[in-house]
C-alpha positions in Angstrom: 0.0 0.0 0.0 2.8 2.4 0.9 4.7 1.5 -2.3 1.5 2.3 -4.3 1.2 5.7 -2.6 4.9 6.3 -3.4 4.2 5.8 -7.1 1.3 8.2 -6.9 3.6 10.8 -5.3 6.2 10.3 -8.0 3.5 10.6 -10.7 2.3 13.9 -9.1 5.7 15.5 -9.6 5.9 14.3 -13.2 2.6 15.8 -14.1 1.7 19.5 -14.4 0.0 20.2 -11.1 -2.6 23.0 -10.9 -4.3 24.4 -7.8 -8.0 24.9 -8.5 -9.2 28.1 -6.8 -12.7 26.8 -6.0 -14.4 23.5 -6.7 -13.5 21.1 -9.6 -16.6 19.9 -11.4 -16.2 16.6 -13.3 -18.7 16.5 -16.2 -20.3 19.2 -18.4 -23.7 17.7 -18.8 -26.8 19.3 -17.5 -25.9 18.5 -13.9 -22.4 20.0 -14.1 -23.7 23.1 -15.9 -26.3 23.6 -13.2 -23.8 23.5 -10.4 -21.4 25.8 -12.3 -24.2 28.4 -13.0 -25.3 28.4 -9.3 -21.7 28.9 -8.2 -21.3 31.7 -10.6 -24.4 33.4 -9.1 -22.7 33.1 -5.7 -19.4 34.5 -7.0 -17.5 31.3 -6.4 -14.8 30.4 -9.0 -14.7 26.9 -10.4 -13.2 24.7 -13.1 -15.2 22.2 -15.2 -13.5 19.2 -16.9 -15.3 17.2 -19.6 -14.1 14.1 -21.4 -15.9 14.9 -24.6 -15.5 17.9 -26.9 -18.8 19.6 -26.1 -21.3 20.2 -23.3 -24.1 17.6 -22.9 -22.3 15.0 -24.9 -25.0 12.4 -24.2 -27.6 14.6 -25.8 -25.3 15.7 -28.7 -23.5 12.5 -29.5 -25.5 9.5 -28.1 -29.2 10.1 -28.8 -31.5 9.4 -31.7 -32.8 12.1 -34.0 -36.5 11.8 -33.1 -35.9 12.2 -29.3 -37.9 14.7 -27.4 -38.0 15.4 -23.7 -40.5 13.0 -22.1 -41.5 15.5 -19.5 -42.9 19.0 -19.9 -40.2 21.6 -20.2 -40.9 23.2 -16.8 -39.7 20.0 -15.1 -36.5 19.9 -17.2 -35.2 23.5 -17.0 -32.0 24.2 -15.1 -31.7 26.7 -12.2 -31.7 30.4 -12.9 -32.9 30.0 -16.5 -36.2 28.8 -17.9 -36.7 27.5 -21.4 -37.5 30.1 -24.1 -41.2 30.9 -24.2 -41.5 29.8 -27.9 -40.2 26.3 -27.2 -42.9 23.6 -27.3 -44.1 21.8 -24.2 -41.9 18.8 -25.1 -38.7 20.3 -26.6 -36.8 18.3 -29.3 -33.3 17.0 -28.8 -31.9 19.8 -30.9 -33.8 22.5 -28.9 -32.6 21.0 -25.6 -29.0 21.1 -26.8 -29.5 24.7 -28.0 -30.9 25.6 -24.5 -27.9 24.0 -22.8 -25.3 25.7 -25.0 -27.1 29.1 -24.3 -27.1 28.3 -20.6 -23.3 27.7 -20.7 -22.7 31.0 -22.5 -25.0 33.0 -20.3 -23.2 31.9 -17.1 -19.7 32.1 -18.6 -19.1 28.3 -18.2 -16.1 27.3 -20.3 -15.3 23.6 -19.6 -11.9 22.2 -20.3 -12.9 19.7 -23.0 -11.2 16.4 -23.9 -10.0 15.9 -20.3 -11.1 12.6 -18.9 -10.6 12.0 -15.2 -8.5 8.9 -14.7 -8.3 9.0 -10.9 -9.4 11.1 -8.0 -8.4 10.6 -4.4 -8.5 12.7 -1.2 -5.0 13.3 0.1 -5.2 13.6 3.9 -1.6 14.9 4.0 -2.5 18.3 2.5 -6.3 18.1 2.9 -7.0 18.3 -0.8 -8.4 16.3 -3.6 -5.9 15.1 -6.2 -7.5 14.6 -9.5 -5.5 13.1 -12.4 -6.7 13.9 -15.9 -5.9 12.4 -19.3 -4.5 15.6 -20.6 -1.5 15.3 -18.3 -2.8 17.6 -15.6 -3.0 16.9 -11.9 -5.6 19.1 -10.2 -5.5 19.9 -6.6 -8.8 21.2 -5.1 -10.6 21.7 -1.8 -14.0 20.6 -3.3 -14.8 17.9 -5.8 -18.2 17.8 -7.5 -19.0 14.5 -9.3 -21.3 15.4 -12.1 -20.7 12.5 -14.5 -24.3 11.2 -13.8 -26.2 8.0 -14.1 -25.6 7.6 -17.9 -21.8 7.8 -18.2 -21.3 4.4 -19.9 -23.3 2.0 -22.1 -24.8 -0.9 -20.2 -24.4 -4.1 -22.3 -25.7 -7.4 -20.9 -23.7 -10.6 -21.6 -25.8 -12.9 -23.7 -24.7 -16.4 -24.8 -23.6 -16.6 -28.5 -23.6 -12.9 -29.2 -20.2 -13.1 -30.8 -21.5 -15.7 -33.3 -24.3 -13.5 -34.5 -23.7 -12.5 -38.2 -25.7 -9.3 -38.2 -25.0 -5.8 -36.9 -25.3 -5.1 -33.2 -25.5 -1.5 -32.0 -26.2 0.2 -28.7 -29.0 2.7 -28.6 -26.3 5.3 -28.0 -25.1 4.7 -31.5 -28.5 4.6 -33.1 -29.5 7.9 -34.9 -32.5 6.8 -37.0 -34.0 3.8 -38.7 -33.1 5.0 -42.1 -30.5 2.3 -42.7 -32.7 -0.5 -41.4 -35.5 -0.3 -44.0 -36.9 -3.8 -44.8 -34.8 -5.5 -42.1 -35.9 -7.7 -39.1 -34.5 -5.7 -36.2 -34.4 -7.0 -32.6 -34.6 -4.3 -30.0 -33.4 -5.5 -26.6 -35.1 -3.4 -23.9 -38.6 -2.1 -23.3 -37.9 1.3 -21.6 -38.6 4.7 -23.1 -35.6 4.3 -25.5 -36.6 0.8 -26.6 -40.1 1.9 -27.3 -39.1 4.9 -29.3 -36.4 3.1 -31.3 -39.1 0.5 -32.3 -41.5 3.3 -33.2 -38.7 5.0 -35.3 -37.9 1.7 -37.0 -41.5 1.4 -38.0 -41.6 4.9 -39.5 -38.6 3.9 -41.7 -40.0 0.7 -43.0 -38.2 -1.8 -40.7 -39.8 -4.7 -38.9 -38.9 -4.4 -35.1 -39.3 -7.0 -32.5 -38.9 -5.9 -28.9 -37.5 -8.1 -26.2 -39.4 -7.6 -22.9 -37.6 -9.6 -20.3 -39.1 -8.0 -17.2 -42.4 -6.4 -16.2 -42.9 -2.7 -17.2 -45.3 0.1 -16.4 -46.6 1.8 -19.5 -48.5 5.1 -18.8 -50.1 7.6 -21.2 -47.9 10.7 -21.6 -51.0 12.8 -20.9 -54.2 12.3 -19.0 -57.1 14.5 -20.1 -54.7 16.8 -21.8 -52.4 17.2 -18.9 -49.0 15.7 -18.4 -49.1 12.5 -16.4 -45.9 13.5 -14.6 -47.4 16.8 -13.6 -50.5 15.1 -12.3 -48.4 12.7 -10.3 -46.4 15.5 -8.8 -49.5 17.4 -7.8 -51.3 14.4 -6.3 -48.2 13.4 -4.4 -48.4 16.7 -2.4 -51.7 15.7 -1.0 -52.0 11.9 -1.1 -49.9 8.9 0.0 -47.7 7.4 -2.8 -49.6 4.2 -3.0 -52.9 6.0 -3.6 -51.3 8.1 -6.4 -49.9 4.8 -7.9 -53.4 3.3 -7.9 -54.8 6.4 -9.6 -52.1 6.3 -12.3 -52.5 2.6 -13.0 -56.3 2.9 -13.1 -56.0 5.8 -15.5 -53.6 3.9 -17.7 -55.9 1.0 -18.0 -58.8 3.2 -18.9 -56.8 5.0 -21.6 -54.5 2.4 -22.9 -56.5 -0.8 -22.2 -55.1 -4.1 -21.0 -51.5 -4.0 -22.1 -50.7 -7.3 -20.5 -52.4 -9.2 -23.3 -49.9 -7.7 -25.6 -46.9 -9.0 -23.7 -46.3 -6.0 -21.4 -46.8 -7.4 -17.9 -47.3 -4.7 -15.2 -45.1 -4.9 -12.0 -46.9 -5.6 -8.7 -45.3 -2.5 -7.3 -46.7 0.9 -8.4 -44.9 3.1 -10.9 -43.8 5.8 -8.5 -42.8 3.4 -5.7 -40.8 1.4 -8.2 -39.1 4.5 -9.5 -38.2 5.6 -5.9 -37.0 2.2 -4.7 -35.3 0.8 -7.8 -34.9 3.7 -10.1 -37.0 2.1 -12.9 -38.7 4.8 -14.9 -42.2 4.0 -16.2 -42.6 4.2 -20.0 -44.6 7.3 -21.2 -46.2 6.2 -24.4 -45.7 8.4 -27.4 -47.2 6.1 -30.0 -45.4 2.7 -29.7 -48.3 1.0 -28.0 -50.6 1.5 -31.0 -47.9 -0.2 -33.1 -47.7 -3.0 -30.6 -51.4 -3.6 -30.7 -51.4 -3.7 -34.5 -48.5 -6.1 -34.4 -46.2 -3.7 -36.4 -44.0 -4.0 -33.3 -43.8 -7.6 -32.1 -43.2 -8.3 -28.4 -41.2 -11.4 -27.3 -39.8 -12.7 -24.0 -36.1 -12.8 -23.0 -33.3 -14.1 -25.1 -31.7 -17.5 -24.2 -28.9 -17.3 -26.8 -27.8 -15.7 -30.0 -27.5 -17.8 -33.2 -25.7 -16.9 -36.4 -28.9 -15.7 -38.1 -31.2 -15.0 -35.2 -31.9 -15.7 -31.6 -33.4 -18.5 -29.4 -35.9 -17.1 -26.9 -36.4 -18.4 -23.3 -39.6 -20.1 -24.4 -37.7 -22.1 -27.0 -38.9 -20.1 -30.0 -36.3 -19.3 -32.7 -36.7 -16.1 -34.7 -34.6 -14.8 -37.6 -32.9 -11.4 -37.1 -30.9 -9.1 -39.4 -29.8 -6.6 -36.9 -29.9 -5.8 -33.1 -30.3 -2.6 -31.2 -29.4 -2.9 -27.5 -31.7 -0.4 -25.7 -30.3 -1.6 -22.4 -29.5 1.7 -20.9 -26.5 3.2 -19.2 -24.6 3.0 -16.0 -22.4 5.2 -13.7 -18.6 5.0 -14.1 -17.7 6.7 -10.8 -16.4 3.5 -9.2 -13.7 3.3 -12.0 -12.0 6.6 -11.1 -13.0 7.8 -7.7 -10.9 6.0 -5.1 -10.8 5.7 -1.4 -14.3 7.2 -0.8 -17.1 5.3 0.9 -19.7 7.8 -0.3 -20.5 5.9 -3.5 -21.6 2.3 -3.7 -20.1 -0.2 -6.1 -22.8 0.6 -8.7 -21.6 4.2 -8.8 -24.5 5.8 -6.9 -24.5 7.6 -3.6 -25.3 5.2 -0.7 -27.6 7.7 0.8 -30.9 8.0 -1.2 -32.5 11.2 -2.3 -32.7 13.8 -0.9 -29.5 13.1 1.1 -27.2 11.8 -1.5 -25.7 15.2 -2.6 -23.0 15.7 0.0 -20.2 13.4 1.2 -17.1 14.0 3.4 -14.0 16.1 2.8 -15.6 18.4 0.3 -17.1 15.7 -1.9 -20.4 16.3 -3.7 -22.6 14.4 -6.2 -25.1 15.8 -8.6 -27.2 14.0 -11.2 -27.6 10.7 -9.3 -31.1 11.1 -7.9 -32.9 8.9 -10.4 -35.3 11.8 -10.6 -34.3 13.3 -13.9 -33.3 17.0 -14.4 -35.6 18.3 -11.7 -33.7 16.2 -9.1 -30.4 17.3 -10.4 -31.4 20.9 -10.3 -32.4 20.7 -6.7 -29.1 19.1 -5.7 -27.2 21.7 -7.8 -28.7 24.5 -5.8 -27.9 22.8 -2.5 -24.3 22.1 -3.5 -23.6 25.6 -4.7 -25.1 27.1 -1.5 -23.1 24.8 0.7 -19.8 25.5 -1.1 -20.5 29.3 -1.1 -21.2 29.3 2.6 -17.9 27.6 3.3 -16.1 29.8 0.7 -17.2 32.9 2.5 -16.4 31.6 6.0 -13.2 29.7 5.2 -10.5 31.2 7.3 -8.0 28.5 6.7 -8.0 28.8 2.9 -4.8 30.8 2.7 -3.0 28.1 4.7 -4.2 25.4 2.3 -3.0 27.5 -0.7 0.4 28.1 0.8 0.8 24.4 1.8 -0.1 23.1 -1.6 1.4 25.9 -3.7 4.9 24.6 -2.9 4.0 21.4 -4.8 2.0 23.0 -7.6 3.4 24.8 -10.7 0.4 27.1 -11.4 -3.0 28.2 -10.2 -6.3 28.3 -12.2 
């Protein structure tokens, strides 16, 4: 262990070491931008590092063309800046990216792009976070804000025989549209919002999608009586117990959508809101895929047992021919791969403390974008984090000592 720390110290002197005058924010997605904007309003300096070459790389580089926000814009706006009034209720992918780019410009947020964090560890010797980046920098900071979020890396299940499959296999992150799939039998693995929308898009481009539904899933109408289902659930939750709201939502879904179980979409026993809070599983808000499922334009099949060269064998023994596969299997956090020595995060890369207490750790460590409550949850945590850091910033009497102690080991200050 001592030998390992010795190598770290040697590496520190080989790299360009920079003292961050304020917090270091890792990630320039919506969560990182929200924290930066709130810090700017408090007059606290910061540095944002981002592994991609743009803000909101998930939205710019890893989403399909037809994507729209699933929730009304008022639940997706970041702190201090609402969406433009001329934006529709459900902004498009391009409109959301435009909003985020404007947001960064408005608050003077200039991330250091193409800098991927390789390792971060709290150094008790100097009372600072040491953050090693791929660009050859070693950052030293008093506060570290983890804003890499829930969707940092593709989640790909291991399925027997996948290497033998002769067709194309792509993750939903690499899927832009169904244009290249016209006339093909396409297997979409996953029945969440992305899986449903990929299937719908494939239909619009003349492909023949089959959706793998391995688990139970809640499908809800996006709107009930012309009002957002999400907005209704938020309003009801202020006055009624969660289980009562769940019963209302499920009853409304059955009345509007009919019996979805006869089409292969088995509902979970746990209600949609309770399931979301406990396990982070988001209900599907239908935008047209269910009608295609009912007409059999989108086929629904159970889980995959194994891949074959020209298709798949399902768990019920059925064999179907497949030309291509889209893995709509979601994403995962990557915090565990680079944040070392902290007990704040669990092995799956999420804070151990559930919402609303998972935003602050020890020794100046913060987390934003891990609430499993979308952009509204991230915004709430961003405001708390900025207020907490600003309070310490204003009252910090030992800051000069930290700067002097670490400045001897650092080449420059930013």
